[in-house]
C-alpha positions in Angstrom: 0.0 0.0 0.0 1.7 3.2 -1.2 0.7 6.1 1.1 1.8 9.6 1.6 0.6 11.9 4.4 0.2 15.6 3.9 -0.6 18.0 6.8 -1.9 21.4 6.0 -0.3 23.5 8.7 0.3 27.0 7.3 -2.6 28.8 8.8 -1.8 32.0 10.7 -4.3 31.4 13.5 -5.1 35.0 14.0 -8.1 34.3 16.2 -5.8 32.7 18.7 -4.4 36.1 19.5 -0.9 34.7 19.9 2.6 35.1 18.5 2.9 31.3 18.6 1.7 29.5 15.5 -1.7 27.9 16.0 -0.5 24.4 15.4 2.1 24.7 18.2 -0.4 25.5 20.9 -0.2 22.8 23.6 -2.8 20.1 24.4 -1.8 18.0 27.4 1.9 18.6 27.0 2.0 18.1 23.2 1.8 20.6 20.3 -1.4 20.1 18.2 0.6 19.3 15.1 2.5 16.5 16.9 -0.8 14.7 17.5 -1.6 14.8 13.8 1.8 13.7 12.7 1.9 10.9 15.2 -1.4 9.6 14.0 -0.2 9.6 10.4 3.0 7.8 11.3 1.0 4.9 12.7 -0.3 4.3 9.1 3.4 3.8 8.1 3.4 6.1 5.0 6.3 6.4 2.7 6.6 10.1 3.7 4.8 12.8 5.6 4.9 16.4 4.3 3.9 19.3 6.5 3.0 22.4 4.6 3.9 25.3 7.0 4.0 29.1 6.9 6.4 31.7 7.9 7.2 30.0 11.2 8.8 26.9 9.6 12.0 27.0 11.7 10.1 27.3 15.0 7.7 24.4 13.9 10.6 22.2 12.9 12.4 22.8 16.3 9.2 22.0 18.2 8.5 18.6 16.7 9.7 15.3 18.3 10.7 12.1 16.6 10.2 13.5 13.1 10.7 10.1 11.4 9.6 10.5 7.8 8.4 14.1 8.3 9.6 16.8 5.9 8.5 20.4 5.5 7.3 22.6 2.6 6.8 26.3 3.1 3.8 28.2 1.7 5.3 31.6 1.5 2.0 33.5 1.0 -1.3 32.5 2.7 -3.3 31.7 -0.4 -5.6 29.1 1.0 -5.7 25.3 1.4 -5.7 24.6 -2.4 -2.5 26.5 -2.8 -1.0 24.9 0.3 -1.5 21.4 -1.1 -0.1 22.5 -4.4 3.2 23.4 -2.7 3.6 19.8 -1.7 3.0 18.3 -5.1 6.7 18.7 -6.3 7.8 16.6 -3.4 5.5 13.8 -4.6 7.0 13.8 -8.1 8.0 10.1 -8.0 5.2 9.0 -5.7 2.5 6.7 -7.1 -0.3 5.9 -4.6 -2.7 7.6 -2.3 -2.1 10.9 -0.6 -4.1 11.4 2.6 -4.6 15.1 3.4 -5.4 16.3 6.9 -5.4 19.6 8.7 -2.8 20.4 11.3 -5.3 21.9 13.7 -7.4 18.7 14.2 -5.4 17.0 17.0 -8.3 14.6 18.0 -8.4 12.7 14.8 -7.6 9.0 15.3 -5.7 6.3 13.4 -8.7 4.0 13.5 -10.9 6.5 11.6 -8.3 7.4 8.9 -7.5 3.7 8.4 -11.2 2.9 8.0 -11.6 5.8 5.6 -8.6 4.7 3.4 -10.0 1.1 3.3 -13.3 2.3 1.9 -11.5 4.6 -0.6 -9.4 1.8 -2.0 -12.2 -0.8 -1.9 -14.3 1.6 -4.1 -11.3 2.4 -6.3 -12.0 6.1 -6.2 -9.7 8.8 -7.5 -10.8 11.2 -4.8 -12.6 10.6 -1.5 -13.4 12.9 1.4 -14.3 12.0 5.0 -17.5 13.6 6.2 -19.6 13.5 9.4 -22.9 14.5 10.7 -22.6 17.7 12.7 -25.1 18.6 15.5 -24.6 22.2 14.5 -23.0 22.5 11.1 -21.9 26.1 11.9 -19.0 27.1 9.7 -18.3 23.7 8.2 -18.5 23.2 4.4 -21.7 21.3 3.5 -21.5 18.1 1.4 -23.9 18.5 -1.5 -25.3 15.3 -3.1 -27.7 14.7 -6.0 -30.9 12.7 -5.8 -29.0 9.5 -6.3 -26.7 10.3 -3.4 -23.6 11.1 -5.5 -21.3 13.8 -4.1 -21.4 16.9 -6.4 -19.6 19.6 -4.5 -18.7 21.1 -1.1 -20.3 24.5 -0.4 -18.6 26.7 2.2 -20.9 28.1 4.9 -20.4 31.7 3.7 -21.6 30.8 0.2 -24.4 28.5 1.2 -28.1 29.2 0.5 -30.7 28.9 3.2 -31.5 25.4 2.0 -27.9 24.3 1.7 -27.2 25.6 5.2 -29.6 23.1 6.6 -27.5 20.2 5.4 -25.8 18.5 8.4 -23.4 16.3 6.5 -20.2 18.3 6.5 -16.6 18.2 5.4 -14.0 17.0 7.9 -11.0 18.4 5.9 -9.6 14.8 5.4 -9.1 13.8 1.8 -7.7 10.7 0.0 -6.4 11.7 -3.4 -4.7 9.4 -5.9 -1.4 10.8 -7.1 -2.7 11.0 -10.7 -5.5 13.4 -9.5 -3.1 15.9 -7.9 -2.9 17.7 -11.2 -6.4 19.0 -10.6 -5.1 21.4 -8.0 -3.9 23.6 -10.8 -7.4 24.0 -12.1 -8.7 25.5 -8.8 -9.8 29.1 -9.3 -9.1 31.9 -6.9 -12.1 32.9 -4.7 -12.4 36.6 -5.6 -14.0 37.5 -2.2 -11.0 36.2 -0.2 -8.1 35.9 -2.6 -7.6 32.3 -1.7 -7.7 28.9 -3.5 -10.0 26.5 -1.7 -9.1 22.8 -1.7 -12.8 22.0 -1.5 -13.2 23.1 -5.1 -11.3 20.0 -6.2 -14.5 18.0 -5.6 -16.7 19.6 -8.3 -13.7 19.8 -10.7 -13.2 16.0 -10.3 -16.9 15.4 -10.7 -17.0 17.5 -13.8 -14.3 15.3 -15.4 -16.3 12.2 -14.6 -13.9 10.9 -12.0 -14.9 8.4 -9.4 -15.4 10.3 -6.2 -17.4 9.9 -2.9 -17.7 11.1 0.7 -17.6 8.5 3.5 -19.6 9.6 6.6 -17.7 7.9 9.4 -16.1 8.9 12.7 -17.4 11.0 15.5 -17.9 14.8 15.4 -15.5 15.3 18.3 -12.6 13.9 16.2 -12.8 16.7 13.7 -12.9 19.7 15.9 -10.7 22.4 14.2 -8.9 24.6 16.8 -9.2 28.2 15.7 -9.8 30.0 18.9 -8.8 29.7 22.6 -12.3 28.4 23.3 -11.7 25.6 20.7 -8.4 24.8 22.3 -10.1 24.5 25.7 -12.8 22.2 24.3 -10.3 20.1 22.5 -8.2 19.9 25.7 -11.3 18.6 27.7 -12.0 16.0 25.1 -8.3 14.9 24.9 -8.2 14.8 28.7 -11.0 12.2 29.0 -9.6 10.3 26.0 -6.3 9.9 27.9 -7.9 9.0 31.2 -10.2 6.5 29.4 -7.2 4.8 27.9 -5.5 4.4 31.3 -8.7 3.2 33.0 -8.9 0.5 30.3 -5.3 -0.5 31.4 -6.3 -0.9 35.0 -5.5 2.5 36.5 -7.9 3.9 39.2 -8.8 7.6 39.3 -10.5 8.8 42.5 -11.7 12.0 40.7 -10.9 11.9 37.0 -12.2 15.4 36.4 -9.6 17.0 38.6 -6.4 15.4 37.2 -4.1 16.3 34.3 -2.2 13.5 32.5 0.2 14.4 29.7 -0.3 12.5 26.4 3.3 11.3 26.6 3.0 9.8 30.1 2.6 6.2 31.1 0.8 4.7 34.1 1.1 1.1 35.2 -1.7 -1.3 36.1 -3.1 -1.2 39.6 -1.9 2.4 40.3 -4.3 4.8 42.1 -4.4 8.4 41.1 -6.0 10.7 43.7 -7.6 14.2 43.0 -5.7 17.2 41.7 -2.7 15.2 40.4 -0.6 16.5 37.5 1.5 14.0 35.6 3.4 15.9 33.0 5.9 15.3 30.2 7.3 11.9 29.5 6.7 10.6 33.1 6.5 6.9 33.6 4.6 5.5 36.6 4.9 1.8 37.4 2.4 -0.7 38.7 0.6 -0.5 42.0 1.7 3.0 42.9 -0.3 5.4 44.9 -0.2 9.1 43.9 -1.9 11.1 46.5 -3.7 14.5 46.2 -2.0 17.7 44.9 1.1 15.9 43.5 2.9 17.2 40.4 5.4 14.9 38.6 7.4 16.1 35.6 9.5 14.0 33.2 10.2 11.5 36.0 10.2 7.7 36.6 8.2 6.3 39.5 8.9 2.6 39.8 6.5 -0.2 41.0 4.8 0.0 44.4 6.1 3.5 45.1 4.0 6.0 47.2 4.0 9.7 46.4 2.2 11.5 49.3 0.3 14.7 49.3 1.5 18.0 47.9 4.8 16.7 46.5 6.7 18.0 43.5 9.1 15.7 41.6 11.1 16.9 38.6 13.2 14.9 36.2 14.1 12.3 38.8 13.8 8.6 39.5 11.9 7.1 42.5 12.8 3.4 42.8 10.5 0.5 43.9 8.7 0.7 47.2 10.1 4.1 48.0 7.9 6.8 49.7 8.2 10.5 49.0 6.2 13.2 50.8 4.1 14.8 52.0 5.2 18.3 51.1 8.5 17.1 49.6 10.4 18.6 46.7 12.5 16.3 44.5 14.5 18.6 42.2 16.1 17.5 38.9 18.8 14.9 38.8 17.8 12.8 41.8 17.5 9.0 42.4 15.5 7.9 45.4 16.5 4.3 46.2 14.4 1.3 46.8 12.4 1.4 50.0 13.8 4.8 50.8 11.8 7.4 52.6 11.8 11.1 51.9 9.3 12.8 54.2 7.7 16.0 55.3 9.3 19.2 53.9 12.5 17.5 52.6 14.1 19.0 49.6 16.5 16.8 47.5 18.5 18.1 44.6 21.0 16.3 42.3 21.4 13.6 44.8 21.6 9.8 44.9 19.7 8.4 47.9 20.5 4.8 48.6 18.0 2.0 49.4 16.4 1.9 52.9 17.7 5.4 53.6 15.4 7.8 55.5 15.1 11.5 55.6 11.8 11.9 57.3 11.5 15.6 57.8 12.7 19.2 57.5 16.0 18.6 55.6 17.9 19.8 52.5 20.0 17.3 50.7 21.8 18.8 47.7 24.6 17.5 45.5 25.0 14.3 47.6 25.8 10.7 47.3 24.0 8.9 50.1 24.4 5.2 50.7 22.2 2.4 52.0 20.5 2.4 55.3 21.3 6.0 56.3 19.2 7.9 58.8 19.0 11.7 58.2 17.8 13.5 61.3 15.3 16.4 61.2 16.8 19.7 60.3 19.9 18.4 58.6 21.4 20.6 55.9 24.0 19.7 53.3 25.8 23.0 52.7 26.8 22.4 49.1 27.5 25.9 47.8 30.5 28.1 48.9 29.4 31.2 47.1 31.3 30.2 43.9 31.0 26.5 43.3 28.8 23.5 44.2 30.5 20.7 46.0 29.7 17.0 46.6 28.9 15.4 50.0 29.3 11.6 50.3 27.5 9.7 53.1 28.4 6.1 53.1 26.3 3.1 54.2 24.6 2.8 57.6 25.5 6.3 58.8 23.4 8.1 61.4 23.1 11.8 61.1 21.7 13.5 64.2 19.1 16.2 64.1 20.1 19.8 63.3 23.4 18.9 61.7 25.2 20.9 59.0 27.5 19.0 56.6 29.9 21.5 54.9 30.7 20.2 51.4 33.0 18.7 50.2 33.0 16.2 53.0 32.8 12.4 53.3 31.0 10.7 56.2 32.4 7.2 56.6 30.5 3.9 56.7 28.7 3.2 60.0 29.7 6.5 61.6 27.5 8.7 63.8 27.2 12.5 63.6 25.9 13.9 66.9 22.8 16.1 66.9 23.6 19.8 66.4 27.0 19.3 64.9 28.7 21.2 62.1 30.9 18.9 60.1 33.7 20.5 58.1 36.1 17.5 57.9 35.8 13.9 56.7 34.5 11.5 59.3 36.2 8.1 59.5 34.2 4.9 59.3 32.5 3.9 62.6 33.5 7.1 64.3 31.4 9.5 66.4 31.6 13.1 65.1 30.8 16.0 67.5 31.3 19.7 67.1 29.3 21.2 70.0 30.5 23.6 72.7 30.9 21.8 76.0 27.8 21.9 78.1 28.0 23.9 81.4 25.3 23.6 84.2 25.0 26.6 86.6 23.0 25.3 89.6 20.3 27.6 91.0 20.6 30.1 88.1 17.0 29.7 87.0 15.7 30.5 90.5 17.9 33.6 90.8 16.7 34.7 87.3 13.1 34.2 88.4 13.6 36.2 91.6 15.3 39.0 89.6 12.3 39.1 87.2 9.9 39.3 90.1 11.9 42.1 91.6 11.6 44.1 88.4 7.8 43.5 88.3 7.4 44.5 91.9 9.4 47.7 91.4 7.2 48.7 88.4 4.0 48.0 90.4 5.3 50.2 93.3 6.2 53.1 91.0 2.8 52.9 89.4 1.1 52.9 92.8 3.1 56.0 94.0 2.1 57.9 90.8 -1.6 57.2 91.4 -1.4 58.4 95.0 0.4 61.6 94.0 -2.4 62.3 91.4 -5.1 61.6 94.0 -3.6 64.1 96.5 -3.6 66.9 93.9 
């Protein structure tokens, strides 16, 4: 099956009121154009050509995994007919079916296009278009058929008569055109009212030449929403959201409140995982099986392995959380971290560019930056790794089975040897040998009776003030 995909993506998108090209606006972490290209790539075409406008460089830089994608620039915005004509020279040696789609229809599915192409080839048509029944035809082009049901033309909404406006079968903007029929594009006349060449005119041109054409009414209306305004973008985002959530529900993921979560189209969630309300899973995040992601969590471009627990109000960025680890609540895992198996990062702990070993615990109120921390380490509350000297970041190494007492400061670069203990309240500036006790406190002094003398002194001050106040009142009374 010889197939080429052509994406019409040169529209200016003025109604978006944005300096960003319309097709690069984001839906669930992915540019609209990326959805369309990814859908076409699933059909395994020989090539995919995107016809773009003046933002060609920006569009090219924004696309991921381009594969067979190439670009053609439409230098002047002369309409969809002219846009497709720009791609024809790049199909010079191609013999087969060109499937044409719009770059602002991110909800279109592989299943629908594949079904459409199957019917096109079964009927051996030269030109086919994909239509659907619209609840409100609005601005869509109407499919005009004769009494026998043959497609005669597409009438744009602005040109439709009152009778034609009542037609609910409309054009989706998806075409299947055999390579030999692409020459018809040169016969499209400019619309004098707009100065554009409409691709829809190819239908009546082909019909006038007696070519085999038809429209196949398949797919759901939601698939063909064209995003032209911010409101369209919001509507498409809502539909995409529940499509994504539905996919993961089918894969065995539980959502406590599906309406409140955000899941990027590029993310993955394993079977048996539970997603609580107000969770944001963004970018290329991968979450394993049987995880629990509690409320108000945001995870960006990270890996959460099987049986991990991410507790309330935690932020994880570009990091790895290993199996059975627990993070949060109110934790911040900054980029470049690995949280080891069965490790615990607790309340108000911030970790940055650090390797946390298996079974290690930092349960509360600590900062662990630029560190290599081994297995079975206990980090006491209030511990700070002082990694920055004002000029450069330094590494702290904490070896296996170390105990760090509460309210300790580790001044990098420093190594805390295996099995050693750092006493609470210590400031460590030198390496600590294995199995040693490190202390850096001032020696404690107890002054007996001092508290009682202090209390008596305070009471004397209070009594003196009361006496002065009383004398002043007596003096005023005598006057």
